N, C-alpha and C positions, 0 to 999 in steps of 0.2 A: 504494500500500500504506500502510495506516495502522498505526502502531506501537500495539500493545495491551499493557497490563501483564499479566504472568503471575504465577501463584502462586509459581513457583520462581524468579522474577526472571530468566528467560531472555529474550533478545530474540525477540519473537514478532511475526508479521505477520498482518493480517486480509486474507484473499484469498477473494473470492466467498463471504463469510459463514463461512468456516472459519478458525480460528486455527491458524497453522503456526509451528513453531520454525525458526530459521535453519538448524539442522543438518538438519532434514527437507527443507528446500528444496535444500540441497547434495546430499543423498542422492538426491532425485528427479532432479536435473540429471545426476548420474553414471549413474543407471539409464537415463535417456533417451538419453544418449550411447552406452551399452552396447547398448541396444535398436536404435538406428539403425545403429550400426557392425556389429553382428552380422548384421542382415538384409542389409545391403549386401555384406558379406564372403561370406555364404552364396550370394547370388545370383551374384556374380562367380565364385566357385569352381565352382558348378554349371554356369555358362555356359562356363567354360574347359574343363570336362570333358565338354562336349556332352551335358549332362543335359536330357532333355525336360521335366523337372519343375523347372527352375531358378527360375521365378517363384514357384511354390508354396513352395519351400524358403525363398526370400528374403523373401516376403511373409507366409507362414503361420507361420514359426517365431517371429518377434517377437510375433505375436498370441497365442502360447501363454503369454506373460507374464501374461495375464488369469487363467490358472489358477494361476499362481505362478511365481516365479523358478526354483524347482527343476525344474518341469516344462519350462520353456524350456531349461534347461541339459541336461536329459535328452534333449530332442529334438535338441540340437546333438550330443550323443554318438551318438545313433542315426544322424544324418546322417553323421558321421565314419566310422561302421562300414559304412554302406551305399553310400557314394560309390565311384565307379569309380577304381581305382588306375591311375596312369599309369606 
């Protein structure tokens, strides 16, 4: 990563031709951890409840972040409402 000067004098990095502020990198890292943890949790929960659609919930829900973080969180709420109660 090459340090590039910024107009606002914030520490920025040049990654694959894009200029990124350090805070954006931190936010991206947090979202990636949320994304991976959420998918793993949904898969484990659906498997523990003998759900036939466990891998679809675990793999598909994190993919909805492409449509937006709010859509992904909406799918999590839908899953919580539709899962089998023990």
